[in-house]
C-alpha positions as semicolon CSV with decimal commas, in nm:
position;residue;x (nm);y (nm);z (nm)
1;X;1,029;-1,554;-3,457
2;X;0,843;-1,267;-3,429
3;X;1,039;-0,912;-3,475
4;X;1,051;-0,765;-3,097
5;X;0,935;-0,407;-3,256
6;X;0,684;-0,549;-3,454
7;X;0,518;-0,753;-3,186
8;X;0,517;-0,401;-2,939
9;X;0,420;-0,128;-3,231
10;X;0,242;-0,098;-3,555
11;X;0,082;-0,363;-3,701
12;X;0,241;-0,668;-3,504
13;X;0,031;-0,507;-3,168
14;X;-0,239;-0,730;-3,258
15;X;0,018;-1,014;-3,205
16;X;0,168;-0,923;-2,909
17;X;-0,174;-0,845;-2,735
18;X;-0,301;-1,165;-2,788
19;X;-0,073;-1,397;-2,638
20;X;-0,061;-1,469;-2,282
21;X;0,210;-1,443;-2,005
22;X;0,360;-1,782;-2,093
23;X;0,345;-1,736;-2,461
24;X;0,513;-1,409;-2,437
25;X;0,795;-1,544;-2,254
26;X;0,870;-1,805;-2,543
27;X;0,851;-1,543;-2,787
28;X;1,095;-1,315;-2,581
29;X;1,300;-1,582;-2,419
30;X;1,226;-1,624;-2,047
31;X;1,603;-1,527;-1,973
32;X;1,610;-1,169;-2,189
33;X;1,622;-0,889;-2,004
34;X;1,354;-0,640;-1,922
35;X;1,378;-0,303;-1,943
36;X;1,199;0,001;-1,775
37;X;1,073;0,318;-1,754
38;X;0,969;0,507;-1,451
39;X;0,723;0,748;-1,505
40;X;0,742;1,040;-1,202
41;X;1,036;1,005;-0,997
42;X;1,025;1,269;-0,707
43;X;0,868;1,052;-0,448
44;X;0,698;0,747;-0,481
45;X;0,917;0,652;-0,797
46;X;1,215;0,664;-0,633
47;X;1,108;0,333;-0,441
48;X;1,039;0,214;-0,843
49;X;1,369;0,291;-0,959
50;X;1,536;0,087;-0,674
51;X;1,296;-0,202;-0,628
52;X;1,309;-0,275;-1,039
53;X;1,705;-0,236;-1,063
54;X;1,745;-0,490;-0,773
55;X;1,539;-0,751;-0,987
56;X;1,756;-1,012;-1,180
57;X;1,806;-0,946;-1,542
58;X;1,618;-0,626;-1,551
59;X;1,747;-0,279;-1,614
60;X;1,586;0,064;-1,538
61;X;1,660;0,235;-1,877
62;X;1,453;0,544;-1,842
63;X;1,318;0,804;-1,599
64;X;1,045;1,018;-1,656
65;X;0,920;1,352;-1,515
66;X;0,835;1,694;-1,617
67;X;1,040;1,891;-1,354
68;X;1,377;1,893;-1,543
69;X;1,551;1,953;-1,225
70;X;1,393;1,647;-1,039
71;X;1,467;1,437;-1,335
72;X;1,832;1,527;-1,303
73;X;1,878;1,502;-0,951
74;X;1,722;1,169;-1,003
75;X;1,916;1,091;-1,260
76;X;2,243;1,208;-1,139
77;X;2,198;0,990;-0,814
78;X;2,112;0,688;-0,986
79;X;2,428;0,668;-1,176
80;X;2,678;0,772;-0,948
81;X;2,521;0,431;-0,779
82;X;2,629;0,225;-1,048
83;X;2,355;0,247;-1,267
84;X;2,510;0,350;-1,605
85;X;2,326;0,467;-1,924
86;X;2,009;0,561;-1,762
87;X;1,844;0,830;-2,012
88;X;1,593;1,086;-1,925
89;X;1,213;1,247;-2,041
90;X;0,988;1,489;-2,022
91;X;0,724;1,303;-2,184
92;X;0,612;0,957;-2,141
93;X;0,496;0,978;-2,548
94;X;0,847;0,955;-2,658
95;X;0,932;0,650;-2,497
96;X;0,603;0,478;-2,628
97;X;0,772;0,397;-2,980
98;X;1,108;0,248;-2,898
99;X;1,208;-0,101;-2,870
100;X;1,422;-0,052;-2,547
101;X;1,090;-0,015;-2,278
102;X;0,928;-0,388;-2,208
103;X;0,777;-0,233;-1,818
104;X;0,590;0,093;-1,757
105;X;0,597;0,165;-1,380
106;X;0,340;0,523;-1,295
107;X;0,448;0,741;-1,000
108;X;0,290;1,034;-1,101
109;X;0,004;1,257;-0,923
110;X;-0,332;1,035;-0,900
111;X;-0,489;1,230;-1,196
112;X;-0,193;1,057;-1,377
113;X;-0,208;0,721;-1,312
114;X;-0,486;0,605;-1,566
115;X;-0,344;0,778;-1,869
116;X;0,034;0,669;-1,882
117;X;-0,096;0,303;-1,790
118;X;-0,376;0,297;-2,048
119;X;-0,147;0,481;-2,348
120;X;0,157;0,192;-2,223
121;X;-0,054;-0,102;-2,241
122;X;-0,211;0,037;-2,620
123;X;0,188;0,073;-2,696
124;X;0,253;-0,308;-2,620
125;X;0,391;-0,219;-2,288
126;X;0,332;-0,396;-1,934
127;X;0,251;-0,175;-1,658
128;X;0,303;-0,133;-1,267
129;X;0,030;0,099;-1,140
130;X;0,039;0,287;-0,828
131;X;-0,241;0,350;-0,632
132;X;-0,514;0,498;-0,641
133;X;-0,543;0,372;-1,019
134;X;-0,730;0,657;-1,084
135;X;-0,865;1,021;-1,006
136;X;-1,225;0,821;-1,040
137;X;-1,415;0,484;-1,087
138;X;-1,410;0,535;-1,401
139;X;-1,075;0,561;-1,487
140;X;-1,081;0,205;-1,345
141;X;-1,318;0,094;-1,558
142;X;-1,095;0,221;-1,845
143;X;-0,805;0,079;-1,713
144;X;-0,997;-0,300;-1,695
145;X;-1,139;-0,294;-2,059
146;X;-0,767;-0,192;-2,200
147;X;-0,594;-0,439;-2,004
148;X;-0,844;-0,713;-2,147
149;X;-0,823;-0,599;-2,499
150;X;-0,423;-0,545;-2,520
151;X;-0,352;-0,910;-2,290
152;X;-0,060;-0,648;-2,166
153;X;0,018;-0,742;-1,780
154;X;-0,066;-0,437;-1,508
155;X;0,009;-0,507;-1,156
156;X;-0,123;-0,283;-0,908
157;X;0,084;-0,142;-0,624
158;X;-0,093;-0,309;-0,314
159;X;0,246;-0,454;-0,233
160;X;0,111;-0,596;0,107
161;X;-0,047;-0,877;-0,110
162;X;0,272;-1,014;-0,170
163;X;0,407;-1,042;0,153
164;X;0,440;-1,362;0,294
165;X;0,329;-1,326;0,625
166;X;0,022;-1,168;0,517
167;X;-0,043;-1,474;0,277
168;X;0,013;-1,692;0,592
169;X;-0,222;-1,523;0,763
170;X;-0,427;-1,563;0,419
171;X;-0,411;-1,990;0,494
172;X;-0,476;-1,969;0,842
173;X;-0,837;-1,741;0,850
174;X;-0,921;-1,970;0,591
175;X;-0,865;-2,274;0,773
176;X;-1,041;-2,146;1,024
177;X;-0,786;-1,997;1,319
178;X;-1,036;-1,668;1,333
179;X;-1,378;-1,840;1,330
180;X;-1,564;-1,641;1,120
181;X;-1,426;-1,283;1,055
182;X;-1,688;-1,066;1,110
183;X;-1,536;-0,747;1,127
184;X;-1,189;-0,521;1,042
185;X;-1,121;-0,180;1,212
186;X;-0,826;-0,040;0,991
187;X;-0,630;0,299;1,057
188;X;-0,376;0,543;0,923
189;X;-0,193;0,819;1,143
190;X;0,006;1,110;1,071
191;X;0,134;1,449;1,161
192;X;0,099;1,627;0,787
193;X;0,195;1,990;0,826
194;X;-0,003;2,310;0,727
195;X;0,023;2,368;0,348
196;X;-0,022;2,719;0,402
197;X;-0,177;2,967;0,146
198;X;-0,004;2,971;-0,200
199;X;-0,065;3,230;-0,499
200;X;-0,125;3,250;-0,830
201;X;0,227;3,290;-0,988
202;X;0,409;3,180;-1,340
203;X;0,508;2,806;-1,283
204;X;0,935;2,779;-1,254
205;X;1,122;2,723;-1,546
206;X;1,229;2,403;-1,432
207;X;0,859;2,283;-1,458
208;X;0,640;2,149;-1,791
209;X;0,326;2,266;-1,604
210;X;0,138;2,233;-1,943
211;X;0,224;1,827;-1,897
212;X;0,234;1,812;-1,506
213;X;-0,169;1,901;-1,541
214;X;-0,183;1,656;-1,820
215;X;-0,536;1,506;-1,837
216;X;-0,687;1,789;-1,613
217;X;-0,859;2,108;-1,731
218;X;-0,590;2,386;-1,778
219;X;-0,592;2,637;-1,505
220;X;-0,322;2,844;-1,346
221;X;-0,021;2,739;-1,110
222;X;0,036;2,759;-0,736
223;X;0,251;2,878;-0,579
224;X;0,202;2,562;-0,283
225;X;0,054;2,290;-0,505
226;X;0,386;2,102;-0,641
227;X;0,502;1,867;-0,572
228;X;0,323;1,675;-0,305
229;X;0,061;1,909;-0,131
230;X;-0,176;1,834;-0,494
231;X;-0,297;1,538;-0,283
232;X;-0,577;1,766;-0,074
233;X;-0,718;1,956;-0,382
234;X;-0,990;1,805;-0,518
235;X;-0,891;1,890;-0,875
236;X;-0,567;1,647;-0,917
237;X;-0,604;1,448;-0,524
238;X;-0,800;1,212;-0,386
239;X;-0,729;1,257;-0,042
240;X;-0,609;1,087;0,206
241;X;-0,846;0,791;0,181
242;X;-0,685;0,717;-0,150
243;X;-0,335;0,797;-0,098
244;X;-0,294;0,570;0,206
245;X;-0,667;0,390;0,341
246;X;-0,656;0,173;0,009
247;X;-0,389;-0,043;0,116
248;X;-0,536;-0,122;0,446
249;X;-0,932;-0,173;0,300
250;X;-0,769;-0,421;0,049
251;X;-0,582;-0,635;0,278
252;X;-0,924;-0,629;0,448
253;X;-1,157;-0,731;0,229
254;X;-0,899;-0,947;0,056
255;X;-0,855;-1,168;0,435
256;X;-1,233;-1,136;0,444
257;X;-1,308;-1,212;0,098
258;X;-1,521;-0,937;0,003
259;X;-1,629;-0,680;-0,239
260;X;-1,864;-0,403;-0,303
261;X;-2,065;-0,364;0,026
262;X;-2,428;-0,232;0,031
263;X;-2,385;0,105;0,192
264;X;-2,139;0,336;0,288
265;X;-2,083;0,643;0,553
266;X;-1,811;0,878;0,623
267;X;-1,768;1,153;0,881
268;X;-1,470;1,351;0,835
269;X;-1,394;1,757;0,895
270;X;-1,085;1,939;0,912
271;X;-0,971;2,038;1,232
272;X;-0,601;2,137;1,179
273;X;-0,461;2,382;0,982
274;X;-0,749;2,563;0,965
275;X;-0,726;2,886;0,756
276;X;-0,470;2,718;0,450
277;X;-0,566;2,593;0,095
278;X;-0,627;2,222;0,213
279;X;-0,944;2,128;0,069
280;X;-1,038;1,821;0,227
281;X;-1,087;1,674;0,501
282;X;-0,806;1,601;0,769
283;X;-0,932;1,327;0,986
284;X;-1,210;1,108;0,872
285;X;-1,421;0,772;0,975
286;X;-1,517;0,546;0,708
287;X;-1,751;0,252;0,748
288;X;-1,866;-0,038;0,481
289;X;-2,115;-0,230;0,575
290;X;-2,215;-0,586;0,376
291;X;-2,514;-0,776;0,300
292;X;-2,387;-1,074;0,561
293;X;-2,376;-0,789;0,841
294;X;-1,988;-0,835;0,819
295;X;-1,794;-0,443;0,839
296;X;-1,461;-0,287;0,741
297;X;-1,393;0,076;0,902
298;X;-1,135;0,310;0,840
299;X;-0,986;0,571;1,107
300;X;-0,794;0,818;0,884
301;X;-0,575;1,055;1,104
302;X;-0,375;1,289;0,842
303;X;-0,280;1,506;1,138
304;X;-0,235;1,330;1,472
305;X;0,000;1,045;1,507
306;X;-0,169;0,844;1,816
307;X;-0,081;0,497;1,708
308;X;-0,381;0,196;1,744
309;X;-0,254;-0,129;1,866
310;X;0,133;0,018;1,818
311;X;0,062;0,091;1,494
312;X;0,070;0,383;1,238
313;X;-0,124;0,201;1,031
314;X;-0,288;-0,155;1,017
315;X;-0,505;-0,390;0,980
316;X;-0,722;-0,554;1,326
317;X;-0,959;-0,865;1,239
318;X;-1,249;-0,958;1,503
319;X;-1,325;-1,345;1,477
320;X;-1,551;-1,489;1,659
321;X;-1,270;-1,758;1,747
322;X;-1,001;-1,456;1,812
323;X;-0,834;-1,148;1,632
324;X;-0,521;-1,101;1,435
325;X;-0,342;-0,708;1,389
326;X;-0,167;-0,766;1,089
327;X;0,062;-0,513;0,928
328;X;0,304;-0,460;0,648
329;X;0,556;-0,609;0,897
330;X;0,416;-0,926;0,999
331;X;0,101;-1,022;1,242
332;X;0,000;-1,063;1,568
333;X;-0,297;-1,344;1,681
334;X;-0,471;-1,338;1,975
335;X;-0,750;-1,551;2,176
336;X;-1,065;-1,445;2,281
337;X;-0,946;-1,330;2,617
338;X;-0,759;-1,075;2,418
339;X;-0,410;-1,269;2,463
340;X;-0,157;-1,295;2,246
341;X;-0,090;-1,651;2,128
342;X;0,131;-1,597;1,811
343;X;0,395;-1,361;1,689
344;X;0,525;-1,339;1,303
345;X;0,756;-1,065;1,193
346;X;0,885;-1,034;0,843
347;X;1,219;-1,140;0,771
348;X;1,303;-0,761;0,615
349;X;1,105;-0,433;0,686
350;X;0,884;-0,224;0,475
351;X;0,834;0,155;0,534
352;X;0,491;0,221;0,660
353;X;0,406;0,606;0,663
354;X;0,681;0,774;0,464
355;X;0,618;0,903;0,149
356;X;0,827;0,695;-0,080
357;X;0,762;0,375;0,107
358;X;1,038;0,168;0,001
359;X;1,067;-0,183;0,107
360;X;1,104;-0,543;0,084
361;X;0,741;-0,570;-0,042
362;X;0,836;-0,384;-0,311
363;X;1,103;-0,584;-0,398
364;X;0,857;-0,888;-0,385
365;X;0,575;-0,728;-0,591
366;X;0,764;-0,627;-0,848
367;X;0,962;-1,007;-0,876
368;X;0,576;-1,096;-0,892
369;X;0,512;-0,920;-1,214
370;X;0,842;-0,931;-1,382
371;X;0,791;-1,383;-1,296
372;X;0,415;-1,334;-1,506
373;X;0,543;-1,160;-1,788
374;X;0,825;-1,447;-1,795
375;X;0,615;-1,742;-1,747
376;X;0,777;-1,817;-1,427
377;X;0,473;-1,739;-1,177
378;X;0,071;-1,809;-1,302
379;X;-0,102;-1,479;-1,117
380;X;-0,047;-1,122;-1,039
381;X;-0,049;-1,062;-0,654
382;X;-0,282;-0,738;-0,731
383;X;-0,460;-0,773;-1,054
384;X;-0,626;-0,447;-1,223
385;X;-0,989;-0,639;-1,127
386;X;-0,925;-0,623;-0,767
387;X;-0,723;-0,295;-0,754
388;X;-1,010;-0,137;-0,897
389;X;-1,247;-0,294;-0,629
390;X;-1,051;-0,156;-0,306
391;X;-1,008;0,183;-0,536
392;X;-1,339;0,228;-0,587
393;X;-1,422;0,192;-0,183
394;X;-1,217;0,467;-0,123
395;X;-1,371;0,660;-0,368
396;X;-1,669;0,583;-0,228
397;X;-1,605;0,729;0,098
398;X;-1,494;1,022;-0,098
399;X;-1,842;1,046;-0,220
400;X;-1,996;0,961;0,067
401;X;-1,827;1,282;0,239
402;X;-1,906;1,532;-0,064
403;X;-2,247;1,459;-0,046
404;X;-2,283;1,433;0,295
405;X;-2,493;1,097;0,201
406;X;-2,462;0,719;0,327
407;X;-2,480;0,576;-0,008
408;X;-2,661;0,260;-0,099
409;X;-2,439;0,043;-0,338
410;X;-2,508;-0,205;-0,618
411;X;-2,291;-0,467;-0,480
412;X;-2,224;-0,620;-0,837
413;X;-2,106;-0,281;-0,986
414;X;-1,980;-0,073;-0,706
415;X;-2,204;0,182;-0,826
416;X;-2,437;0,404;-0,570
417;X;-2,787;0,461;-0,612
418;X;-2,700;0,817;-0,578
419;X;-2,755;1,084;-0,825
420;X;-2,551;1,320;-0,682
421;X;-2,235;1,104;-0,590
422;X;-2,237;0,950;-0,958
423;X;-2,183;1,270;-1,099
424;X;-1,822;1,194;-0,940
425;X;-1,771;0,846;-1,089
426;X;-1,609;1,000;-1,341
427;X;-1,393;1,366;-1,422
428;X;-1,386;1,611;-1,705
429;X;-1,079;1,593;-1,878
430;X;-0,819;1,844;-2,128
431;X;-0,919;1,804;-2,499
432;X;-0,745;1,559;-2,645
433;X;-0,605;1,429;-2,293
434;X;-0,929;1,205;-2,258
435;X;-0,901;0,857;-2,069
436;X;-1,080;0,609;-2,312
437;X;-1,105;0,241;-2,298
C-alpha cells in the first residue's frame, strides 16, 4: 500500500501521477471520503460549495478567498447549514502540501484559473476548473500539458455536457433525426447595469490586493473593479464571449462534431452606458465558418435581455430534416415547416443567466468527476482537451474583435495566421507568477 502523503507530495508524486483513475481508486479505496477545497467563493464558488457537498462520501473541507470578509461570510453560512469543521485560507498555496485535500475547484476571476489548476495538479490534486480555462489560449495549452504529465483528473465546468437531455439529443442527431446539421445559432441575453467611473484608491483592508492580482502584472487598485466588474477589463477579464458564449459554443460544436473553424469574424460595439469604465463590447455577433460549409454563430447581448426562442440563452440547430432548440433545461424538435414535434424537459432545473448559476447540471457534472476519480466512470464529460477547443473559439472571437479583422484559422491548432492576433495568444505575467507547463 502506498502511503497517501507520499503519493500526493514529494518523492511519491512520481508514483501518484503515473496511475490511471481506476488504479488510483484501488490504491485509495473506492469508498474513501474525498475532501474538496473551493478556491474563490464570492460568486460561482458558492455553487461549487453546494454541489460538491451534495456528493456521496464527499466533504468540502476548505474555502479559499483573498477577501477576508467574503471568506468569513461564506464559511459562517456554510457552517450554519450544517457543514462543520470548515477551514479557511487566503492563499491557496497553503493547501497544496496538506494531505487533507483531494480535489481543488477553481472559481476565481479568469486570470487565476490556469495558475491555480496547474499548481494543484502539480501537487497531486484533481481539479474542477470554471470556464474559461484561461485568460489566453496559451494557458489552455499549458493545462493540457500539465494534465498529461501529472495524470490528474481535470474537469472543465461546461456542465451541460452532463445533461441527460442534451446527451439524449446528441444520440438523436447521431441517428439522423435532424438530417445533416449545417448551422448552429447560439445566443446570450442580459440587462447588465453600468459599472460607472472608478477611481484609483487604496484597496480595502479586507482585500489582499496583491493576491487578487496574482499572475497579472501589478497595478493600482480601482474602486469599481472588484468583485465582478473585472470581467469587462482586458487586463483581467475575457468579455461576455468567454464569460457566457463558451457554454453554447461548446454545446453546438459537440452536437455537430466540430472543432476549430477555418475563419472567425466578430462584429461588436458598445451601445449602452457609454462613458463608464467598461473597456469591451456589450454587443457582439460571432461567426465561425468550417471547411465543409457548416457554421456556428453567437449573438451576445450583455445589456438587452430580449429573449430568443423564449430563452435568455440557448442553441438552435438547423438540419436538412428538421431543427432543434436546446438549453440547460431540455430541448424541442421541429419539422422543416417549423412545427413542434417533440418536447423534452429536464427533471430538475438549472439556472441560466445568474452569476452563481447553481442547478442540477452542476451536481451531475461534479458527480462525473468524483466517479472518474473513484474508478466508477471511464471518462470525464468535459476533459481539458475539449474545454481548450471551446475556450479557444471564444478567445479567437475576442482576437477578431480587437484586431478588427477576419481571422483565417489553422483547423489543426486553432491558431490564426494573423501576426497581430497571435500577439494575443499569450499574456504577460508578474515575475514569479508565470503559468508554465
